[in-house]
Steps between C-alpha positions, in 0.01 A plus 500: 500500500609680812437871537719749681367795699534720195264282299754357262527125464735214427429158354358240737771326698730802471628679801373840600707743695350714770351820366647414165423605148527268206733610225410451134708180510260362762763500774390674819698784652456636848440815695571299816191543716513160674156425348376287216152411372368230275251546215201428722596796718655319794755730662800373691670764715801366684616834640298438817764245599783753511618605845631849578643412840639147490626258236368146473765258624508140381730212586634283220370146575805354323746704706376632834808727517363710211224758545321688223357848558253634246225750443223516238509763226713721723858520615621342819454697821872449576763514226663176386867579546573783257195427281221742584288380204469137611157339523650184649813435704679187621648511848759233574610365839830690474306830485561563131211623284440458128235662282297232322302738282416865445153612600230477232132597488430287193267212581446245223202269460546169322287185520332606824821593682607851593877552494720781620864473393792679661800467267845657456613452859866481597746272321465163660760222518606572142159367383338820385298738714268437794132448422179448698164394356188537715204288386169612652226236510134537588414379850174637639542309828819684602443814705865562584698397198864403532751455221705178489820422311421203274820487295849637551815473292789565733446844644450652155151414376176451688144408414251605765142374522249735656142375550276801555142615447646797310583263214133402472287669233327820613240716332604736225607853591247749360 
């Protein structure tokens, strides 16, 4: 079982949303705190990675002409075109920008990986809406953590890997 901050639980192997409560059906719901804890009391708080002054900027390794701006559990410091709710934004060489996900503060924990998903971005190449998934992994040796794009589908969907000590288990909050 995994336990949310509110003390409710889900079956082992289930995903837990940050600050979530478990409904009678056993499915977690969220208050969106950017935190999640497991049943042994380990607390993961990813909000410390958000940046109030500057977005993180990543280059797509598959297409150096494409840059991805993102923030963690907070909106971008600069709007993405007309989308002021974007948590991630693609910037193309021609200067165009495309939202690849609305900001979310719901962190999920599943099989030792913390995930933050930004969904419902702008319509993208007729293939649905832009989406960005950030996967935080525990790395106690990294003092300055940097996100890296690991997978991209066109300029519409991105998976970002982020090794950080903040994804390592911490002591329970009293």
